[in-house]
SEMIDO-172572 format. One record per atom (N, C-alpha, C): residue in one letter; chain; atom name; x, y, z. Coordinates in nm, 2 decimals. Atoms other than C-alpha are relative to their C-alpha. Example, Ala and Ser with C-alpha at 12.3 -4.5 7.8 and 13.67 -1.06 7.14 Angstrom:
2
residuo / cadena / atomo / east / north / up
A / A / N / 0.09 / -0.12 / 0.00
A / A / CA / 1.23 / -0.45 / 0.78
A / A / C / 0.09 / 0.12 / 0.00
S / A / N / -0.09 / -0.11 / 0.00
S / A / CA / 1.37 / -0.11 / 0.71
S / A / C / -0.08 / 0.11 / 0.08
***
This chain:
133
residuo / cadena / atomo / east / north / up
M / A / N / 0.14 / 0.03 / -0.02
M / A / CA / -0.72 / -1.07 / 0.42
M / A / C / -0.04 / -0.13 / -0.07
A / A / N / 0.04 / 0.13 / 0.06
A / A / CA / -0.84 / -1.42 / 0.36
A / A / C / -0.14 / 0.01 / -0.06
G / A / N / 0.13 / -0.01 / 0.07
G / A / CA / -1.12 / -1.46 / 0.11
G / A / C / -0.10 / -0.11 / 0.05
E / A / N / 0.10 / 0.10 / -0.05
E / A / CA / -1.44 / -1.65 / 0.17
E / A / C / -0.02 / -0.10 / -0.11
G / A / N / 0.03 / 0.11 / 0.10
G / A / CA / -1.55 / -1.97 / -0.01
G / A / C / 0.12 / -0.08 / -0.03
P / A / N / -0.11 / 0.09 / 0.03
P / A / CA / -1.33 / -2.21 / -0.19
P / A / C / 0.13 / 0.06 / -0.03
Y / A / N / -0.12 / -0.07 / 0.03
Y / A / CA / -1.08 / -1.95 / -0.28
Y / A / C / 0.05 / 0.07 / 0.12
R / A / N / -0.06 / -0.07 / -0.11
R / A / CA / -0.83 / -1.80 / -0.04
R / A / C / 0.09 / 0.11 / -0.06
F / A / N / -0.08 / -0.11 / 0.05
F / A / CA / -0.69 / -1.46 / -0.11
F / A / C / 0.11 / 0.03 / 0.09
P / A / N / -0.12 / -0.01 / -0.09
P / A / CA / -0.34 / -1.38 / 0.02
P / A / C / -0.01 / 0.13 / 0.08
D / A / N / -0.03 / -0.12 / -0.07
D / A / CA / -0.25 / -1.13 / 0.29
D / A / C / 0.11 / 0.08 / -0.09
F / A / N / -0.09 / -0.08 / 0.09
F / A / CA / -0.03 / -0.85 / 0.14
F / A / C / 0.06 / 0.11 / 0.08
D / A / N / -0.07 / -0.12 / -0.05
D / A / CA / 0.21 / -0.57 / 0.22
D / A / C / -0.01 / 0.11 / -0.10
V / A / N / -0.01 / -0.12 / 0.08
V / A / CA / 0.20 / -0.22 / 0.10
V / A / C / 0.11 / 0.09 / 0.06
N / A / N / -0.12 / -0.07 / -0.05
N / A / CA / 0.52 / -0.02 / 0.12
N / A / C / 0.01 / 0.13 / -0.09
V / A / N / -0.04 / -0.12 / 0.07
V / A / CA / 0.60 / 0.34 / 0.03
V / A / C / 0.15 / -0.01 / -0.04
L / A / N / -0.14 / 0.01 / 0.04
L / A / CA / 0.91 / 0.30 / -0.18
L / A / C / 0.07 / 0.13 / -0.02
H / A / N / -0.06 / -0.13 / 0.03
H / A / CA / 0.96 / 0.66 / -0.27
H / A / C / -0.11 / 0.11 / 0.01
S / A / N / 0.09 / -0.11 / -0.01
S / A / CA / 0.79 / 0.99 / -0.19
S / A / C / 0.08 / 0.13 / 0.00
T / A / N / -0.09 / -0.11 / 0.01
T / A / CA / 0.95 / 1.31 / -0.30
T / A / C / -0.06 / 0.11 / -0.09
V / A / N / 0.04 / -0.11 / 0.09
V / A / CA / 0.91 / 1.65 / -0.46
V / A / C / 0.11 / 0.01 / -0.11
V / A / N / -0.10 / 0.00 / 0.11
V / A / CA / 1.08 / 1.64 / -0.80
V / A / C / 0.03 / 0.13 / -0.06
D / A / N / -0.03 / -0.14 / 0.03
D / A / CA / 1.05 / 2.01 / -0.88
D / A / C / -0.09 / 0.08 / 0.08
D / A / N / 0.07 / -0.09 / -0.09
D / A / CA / 0.89 / 2.31 / -0.73
D / A / C / -0.15 / -0.03 / 0.01
L / A / N / 0.14 / 0.02 / 0.01
L / A / CA / 0.54 / 2.20 / -0.83
L / A / C / -0.05 / -0.14 / -0.02
Q / A / N / 0.04 / 0.13 / 0.03
Q / A / CA / 0.54 / 1.83 / -0.87
Q / A / C / 0.06 / -0.10 / 0.10
G / A / N / -0.05 / 0.10 / -0.09
G / A / CA / 0.57 / 1.53 / -0.63
G / A / C / -0.03 / -0.14 / -0.06
V / A / N / 0.01 / 0.13 / 0.05
V / A / CA / 0.61 / 1.16 / -0.70
V / A / C / -0.01 / -0.10 / 0.11
L / A / N / 0.02 / 0.11 / -0.10
L / A / CA / 0.49 / 0.86 / -0.49
L / A / C / 0.01 / -0.13 / -0.07
A / A / N / 0.00 / 0.13 / 0.04
A / A / CA / 0.58 / 0.50 / -0.55
A / A / C / -0.04 / -0.10 / 0.11
L / A / N / 0.06 / 0.10 / -0.10
L / A / CA / 0.37 / 0.23 / -0.37
L / A / C / 0.03 / -0.14 / -0.06
E / A / N / -0.02 / 0.14 / 0.04
E / A / CA / 0.47 / -0.13 / -0.38
E / A / C / -0.11 / -0.09 / 0.07
V / A / N / 0.11 / 0.09 / -0.05
V / A / CA / 0.19 / -0.39 / -0.33
V / A / C / 0.05 / -0.15 / -0.03
V / A / N / -0.05 / 0.13 / 0.02
V / A / CA / 0.31 / -0.75 / -0.27
V / A / C / -0.08 / -0.10 / 0.08
S / A / N / 0.07 / 0.10 / -0.08
S / A / CA / 0.12 / -1.06 / -0.17
S / A / C / 0.10 / -0.07 / 0.08
Q / A / N / -0.09 / 0.07 / -0.09
Q / A / CA / 0.27 / -1.25 / 0.12
Q / A / C / -0.01 / -0.15 / -0.03
D / A / N / -0.01 / 0.14 / 0.02
D / A / CA / 0.39 / -1.60 / 0.08
D / A / C / -0.04 / -0.07 / 0.13
D / A / N / 0.03 / 0.07 / -0.12
D / A / CA / 0.26 / -1.86 / 0.32
D / A / C / 0.13 / -0.06 / 0.06
P / A / N / -0.12 / 0.06 / -0.05
P / A / CA / 0.51 / -2.00 / 0.57
P / A / C / 0.02 / -0.14 / -0.06
E / A / N / -0.03 / 0.13 / 0.07
E / A / CA / 0.68 / -2.30 / 0.41
E / A / C / -0.05 / -0.12 / 0.07
D / A / N / 0.04 / 0.12 / -0.07
D / A / CA / 0.58 / -2.54 / 0.69
D / A / C / -0.15 / -0.01 / 0.00
S / A / N / 0.14 / 0.00 / -0.02
S / A / CA / 0.21 / -2.46 / 0.66
S / A / C / -0.06 / -0.11 / -0.09
T / A / N / 0.06 / 0.10 / 0.09
T / A / CA / 0.16 / -2.71 / 0.37
T / A / C / 0.03 / -0.14 / 0.05
A / A / N / -0.03 / 0.13 / -0.05
A / A / CA / 0.31 / -2.99 / 0.57
A / A / C / -0.10 / -0.05 / 0.11
R / A / N / 0.09 / 0.04 / -0.11
R / A / CA / 0.04 / -2.98 / 0.84
R / A / C / -0.13 / -0.05 / -0.06
E / A / N / 0.13 / 0.06 / 0.04
E / A / CA / -0.29 / -3.17 / 0.81
E / A / C / -0.11 / 0.11 / -0.01
D / A / N / 0.10 / -0.10 / 0.00
D / A / CA / -0.49 / -2.86 / 0.89
D / A / C / 0.03 / 0.12 / -0.07
A / A / N / -0.05 / -0.11 / 0.07
A / A / CA / -0.31 / -2.64 / 0.65
A / A / C / -0.12 / 0.07 / -0.09
R / A / N / 0.10 / -0.07 / 0.09
R / A / CA / -0.52 / -2.37 / 0.47
R / A / C / 0.04 / -0.03 / -0.14
P / A / N / -0.03 / 0.02 / 0.14
P / A / CA / -0.55 / -2.40 / 0.10
P / A / C / 0.10 / 0.11 / -0.05
A / A / N / -0.10 / -0.11 / 0.05
A / A / CA / -0.28 / -2.21 / -0.10
A / A / C / -0.08 / 0.11 / -0.05
P / A / N / 0.07 / -0.12 / 0.05
P / A / CA / -0.38 / -1.86 / -0.20
P / A / C / -0.03 / -0.02 / -0.15
A / A / N / 0.05 / 0.02 / 0.14
A / A / CA / -0.57 / -1.84 / -0.53
A / A / C / 0.09 / 0.08 / -0.10
V / A / N / -0.08 / -0.08 / 0.08
V / A / CA / -0.33 / -1.57 / -0.66
V / A / C / 0.13 / 0.05 / 0.08
K / A / N / -0.11 / -0.07 / -0.05
K / A / CA / 0.01 / -1.41 / -0.60
K / A / C / 0.02 / 0.13 / -0.09
F / A / N / -0.01 / -0.12 / 0.08
F / A / CA / 0.08 / -1.05 / -0.70
F / A / C / 0.11 / 0.09 / 0.06
A / A / N / -0.10 / -0.10 / -0.04
A / A / CA / 0.35 / -0.79 / -0.69
A / A / C / 0.00 / 0.11 / -0.11
F / A / N / -0.01 / -0.11 / 0.09
F / A / CA / 0.34 / -0.45 / -0.85
F / A / C / 0.03 / 0.13 / 0.07
T / A / N / -0.03 / -0.13 / -0.05
T / A / CA / 0.44 / -0.09 / -0.81
T / A / C / -0.09 / 0.10 / -0.08
I / A / N / 0.08 / -0.11 / 0.07
I / A / CA / 0.21 / 0.21 / -0.88
I / A / C / 0.08 / 0.13 / 0.03
I / A / N / -0.07 / -0.13 / -0.01
I / A / CA / 0.37 / 0.55 / -0.95
I / A / C / -0.11 / 0.10 / -0.01
S / A / N / 0.10 / -0.11 / 0.00
S / A / CA / 0.15 / 0.85 / -0.87
S / A / C / 0.07 / 0.14 / 0.00
M / A / N / -0.06 / -0.14 / 0.01
M / A / CA / 0.23 / 1.21 / -0.97
M / A / C / -0.10 / 0.10 / 0.05
F / A / N / 0.09 / -0.11 / -0.06
F / A / CA / 0.09 / 1.51 / -0.78
F / A / C / 0.06 / 0.13 / -0.04
R / A / N / -0.05 / -0.14 / 0.05
R / A / CA / 0.11 / 1.86 / -0.93
R / A / C / -0.08 / 0.10 / 0.07
S / A / N / 0.06 / -0.11 / -0.07
S / A / CA / 0.04 / 2.18 / -0.75
S / A / C / -0.01 / 0.12 / -0.10
A / A / N / 0.02 / -0.13 / 0.07
A / A / CA / -0.09 / 2.51 / -0.89
A / A / C / 0.12 / 0.09 / 0.04
D / A / N / -0.11 / -0.09 / -0.03
D / A / CA / 0.18 / 2.78 / -0.90
D / A / C / -0.06 / 0.12 / 0.08
Y / A / N / 0.04 / -0.11 / -0.09
Y / A / CA / 0.12 / 3.02 / -0.61
Y / A / C / 0.10 / 0.02 / 0.10
E / A / N / -0.10 / -0.03 / -0.11
E / A / CA / 0.32 / 3.18 / -0.33
E / A / C / -0.02 / -0.11 / 0.11
G / A / N / 0.00 / 0.10 / -0.10
G / A / CA / 0.41 / 2.90 / -0.09
G / A / C / -0.04 / -0.14 / -0.05
A / A / N / 0.04 / 0.13 / 0.06
A / A / CA / 0.32 / 2.62 / -0.33
A / A / C / 0.10 / -0.11 / 0.03
T / A / N / -0.10 / 0.10 / -0.02
T / A / CA / 0.65 / 2.44 / -0.30
T / A / C / 0.01 / -0.05 / 0.15
A / A / N / 0.00 / 0.04 / -0.14
A / A / CA / 0.65 / 2.44 / 0.08
A / A / C / -0.13 / -0.09 / 0.03
N / A / N / 0.12 / 0.08 / -0.02
N / A / CA / 0.29 / 2.31 / 0.08
N / A / C / 0.01 / -0.13 / -0.06
L / A / N / -0.01 / 0.13 / 0.07
L / A / CA / 0.37 / 2.04 / -0.17
L / A / C / 0.10 / -0.09 / 0.08
R / A / N / -0.10 / 0.08 / -0.08
R / A / CA / 0.67 / 1.93 / 0.04
R / A / C / -0.07 / -0.06 / 0.13
S / A / N / 0.08 / 0.04 / -0.12
S / A / CA / 0.44 / 1.91 / 0.35
S / A / C / -0.10 / -0.11 / -0.04
F / A / N / 0.10 / 0.10 / 0.05
F / A / CA / 0.18 / 1.72 / 0.15
F / A / C / 0.07 / -0.14 / -0.03
M / A / N / -0.07 / 0.12 / 0.04
M / A / CA / 0.43 / 1.46 / 0.02
M / A / C / 0.07 / -0.07 / 0.12
E / A / N / -0.07 / 0.06 / -0.11
E / A / CA / 0.58 / 1.40 / 0.37
E / A / C / -0.10 / -0.08 / 0.09
V / A / N / 0.10 / 0.07 / -0.08
V / A / CA / 0.25 / 1.26 / 0.52
V / A / C / -0.06 / -0.11 / -0.09
D / A / N / 0.06 / 0.11 / 0.07
D / A / CA / 0.03 / 0.97 / 0.42
D / A / C / -0.10 / 0.04 / -0.10
T / A / N / 0.11 / -0.05 / 0.09
T / A / CA / -0.21 / 1.18 / 0.21
T / A / C / 0.02 / -0.06 / -0.14
P / A / N / -0.01 / 0.05 / 0.14
P / A / CA / -0.06 / 1.08 / -0.13
P / A / C / -0.03 / -0.15 / 0.00
S / A / N / 0.03 / 0.14 / 0.00
S / A / CA / -0.09 / 0.71 / -0.03
S / A / C / -0.15 / -0.02 / 0.01
L / A / N / 0.15 / 0.01 / -0.02
L / A / CA / -0.45 / 0.76 / 0.08
L / A / C / -0.07 / 0.03 / -0.13
I / A / N / 0.06 / -0.04 / 0.13
I / A / CA / -0.53 / 0.92 / -0.26
I / A / C / 0.03 / -0.11 / -0.10
A / A / N / -0.04 / 0.11 / 0.10
A / A / CA / -0.35 / 0.64 / -0.46
A / A / C / -0.07 / -0.13 / 0.03
W / A / N / 0.05 / 0.13 / -0.04
W / A / CA / -0.50 / 0.35 / -0.26
W / A / C / -0.13 / -0.04 / -0.07
P / A / N / 0.12 / 0.05 / 0.08
P / A / CA / -0.85 / 0.34 / -0.43
P / A / C / 0.03 / -0.05 / -0.14
Y / A / N / -0.04 / 0.05 / 0.13
Y / A / CA / -0.67 / 0.30 / -0.76
Y / A / C / 0.06 / -0.14 / 0.01
V / A / N / -0.06 / 0.13 / -0.02
V / A / CA / -0.47 / 0.01 / -0.63
V / A / C / -0.11 / -0.11 / 0.03
R / A / N / 0.11 / 0.09 / -0.03
R / A / CA / -0.79 / -0.15 / -0.49
R / A / C / -0.08 / -0.04 / -0.13
S / A / N / 0.07 / 0.01 / 0.12
S / A / CA / -0.97 / -0.10 / -0.82
S / A / C / 0.08 / -0.09 / -0.10
F / A / N / -0.08 / 0.08 / 0.09
F / A / CA / -0.68 / -0.25 / -1.02
F / A / C / 0.00 / -0.15 / 0.04
I / A / N / 0.00 / 0.14 / -0.05
I / A / CA / -0.66 / -0.57 / -0.81
I / A / C / -0.14 / -0.06 / -0.02
S / A / N / 0.14 / 0.06 / 0.01
S / A / CA / -1.04 / -0.62 / -0.81
S / A / C / -0.03 / -0.02 / -0.15
D / A / N / 0.03 / 0.02 / 0.14
D / A / CA / -1.06 / -0.57 / -1.19
D / A / C / 0.08 / -0.11 / -0.06
M / A / N / -0.08 / 0.11 / 0.05
M / A / CA / -0.77 / -0.81 / -1.26
M / A / C / -0.05 / -0.13 / 0.04
L / A / N / 0.05 / 0.13 / -0.05
L / A / CA / -0.91 / -1.08 / -1.04
L / A / C / -0.13 / -0.04 / -0.07
T / A / N / 0.13 / 0.03 / 0.07
T / A / CA / -1.26 / -1.05 / -1.20
T / A / C / 0.03 / -0.04 / -0.14
R / A / N / -0.03 / 0.03 / 0.14
R / A / CA / -1.11 / -1.05 / -1.55
R / A / C / 0.06 / -0.14 / -0.01
S / A / N / -0.07 / 0.13 / 0.00
S / A / CA / -0.92 / -1.37 / -1.46
S / A / C / -0.10 / -0.11 / 0.03
G / A / N / 0.10 / 0.10 / -0.03
G / A / CA / -1.25 / -1.55 / -1.36
G / A / C / -0.01 / -0.03 / 0.14
L / A / N / 0.01 / 0.02 / -0.14
L / A / CA / -1.20 / -1.54 / -0.99
L / A / C / -0.11 / 0.08 / 0.06
P / A / N / 0.12 / -0.07 / -0.06
P / A / CA / -1.48 / -1.43 / -0.76
P / A / C / 0.05 / 0.15 / 0.04
E / A / N / -0.03 / -0.14 / -0.04
E / A / CA / -1.51 / -1.06 / -0.67
E / A / C / 0.07 / 0.01 / 0.13
Y / A / N / -0.08 / -0.02 / -0.12
Y / A / CA / -1.26 / -0.95 / -0.41
Y / A / C / 0.05 / 0.14 / 0.01
H / A / N / -0.04 / -0.14 / -0.02
H / A / CA / -1.17 / -0.61 / -0.27
H / A / C / 0.10 / 0.01 / 0.11
L / A / N / -0.10 / -0.02 / -0.11
L / A / CA / -0.86 / -0.52 / -0.07
L / A / C / -0.06 / 0.09 / 0.10
P / A / N / 0.05 / -0.09 / -0.11
P / A / CA / -0.93 / -0.34 / 0.26
P / A / C / 0.01 / 0.14 / -0.04
L / A / N / -0.01 / -0.14 / 0.03
L / A / CA / -0.99 / 0.03 / 0.26
L / A / C / 0.13 / 0.06 / 0.02
L / A / N / -0.13 / -0.06 / -0.02
L / A / CA / -0.65 / 0.10 / 0.40
L / A / C / 0.09 / -0.10 / 0.07
Q / A / N / -0.11 / 0.08 / -0.06
Q / A / CA / -0.33 / -0.08 / 0.48
Q / A / C / 0.13 / 0.05 / -0.04
I / A / N / -0.12 / -0.07 / 0.04
I / A / CA / -0.05 / 0.16 / 0.43
I / A / C / 0.10 / 0.01 / 0.12
R / A / N / -0.10 / -0.01 / -0.10
R / A / CA / 0.27 / 0.13 / 0.63
R / A / C / 0.12 / 0.08 / -0.07
T / A / N / -0.11 / -0.08 / 0.06
T / A / CA / 0.52 / 0.41 / 0.55
T / A / C / 0.13 / -0.04 / 0.06
R / A / N / -0.14 / 0.04 / -0.04
R / A / CA / 0.88 / 0.30 / 0.56
R / A / C / 0.10 / 0.10 / -0.04
L / A / N / -0.10 / -0.11 / 0.03
L / A / CA / 1.04 / 0.63 / 0.47
L / A / C / 0.08 / 0.03 / 0.12
E / A / N / -0.07 / -0.03 / -0.12
E / A / CA / 1.13 / 0.69 / 0.83
E / A / C / -0.04 / -0.09 / 0.11
A / A / N / 0.04 / 0.09 / -0.12
A / A / CA / 1.14 / 0.46 / 1.13
A / A / C / -0.05 / 0.09 / 0.11
P / A / N / 0.05 / -0.08 / -0.11
P / A / CA / 0.93 / 0.58 / 1.41
P / A / C / 0.10 / 0.01 / 0.12
T / A / N / -0.09 / -0.02 / -0.12
T / A / CA / 1.12 / 0.73 / 1.71
T / A / C / -0.07 / -0.05 / 0.12
P / A / N / 0.06 / 0.05 / -0.12
P / A / CA / 1.05 / 0.53 / 2.02
P / A / C / -0.01 / 0.11 / 0.11
V / A / N / 0.01 / -0.09 / -0.12
V / A / CA / 0.92 / 0.73 / 2.32
V / A / C / 0.00 / -0.08 / 0.12
E / A / N / -0.01 / 0.07 / -0.12
E / A / CA / 1.01 / 0.62 / 2.66
E / A / C / -0.12 / 0.04 / 0.09
D / A / N / 0.11 / -0.03 / -0.09
D / A / CA / 0.74 / 0.59 / 2.92
D / A / C / 0.03 / 0.12 / 0.09
G / A / N / -0.02 / -0.12 / -0.08
G / A / CA / 0.69 / 0.92 / 3.10
G / A / C / 0.07 / 0.12 / -0.07
A / A / N / -0.07 / -0.11 / 0.07
A / A / CA / 0.88 / 1.12 / 2.84
A / A / C / -0.10 / 0.10 / -0.06
E / A / N / 0.09 / -0.10 / 0.05
E / A / CA / 0.73 / 1.45 / 2.73
E / A / C / 0.03 / 0.02 / -0.15
L / A / N / -0.01 / -0.02 / 0.14
L / A / CA / 0.66 / 1.50 / 2.36
L / A / C / 0.02 / 0.15 / -0.02
E / A / N / -0.02 / -0.14 / 0.03
E / A / CA / 0.79 / 1.82 / 2.21
E / A / C / -0.10 / 0.06 / -0.10
***
């Protein structure tokens, strides 16, 4: 997302590095947030955009704990296999970036509401006309 005004904020990638159930009642999620570098040849052009005001890379670890009840482990496994943990952790990522930029004297900036791409499993391509199971 490019910022407005004299500062330009970088585009970024968010990747799920790890999402697993570590014991019967606890799951762990690792999200990596990395600013994207500009293409090297963009600075050579006359109409090149200004360099991003910041670069960043960090990993956030989130732990999710379930109450102990019948079926808790199965429910926790299902919970950890979808994007829900990422959706819960994302507001903390946004808050962290916003706070760090403001503390450094840069103008207020907020990451988009959502930009999660799960890389745990590659999507299975579906051929045209194929029936889904």
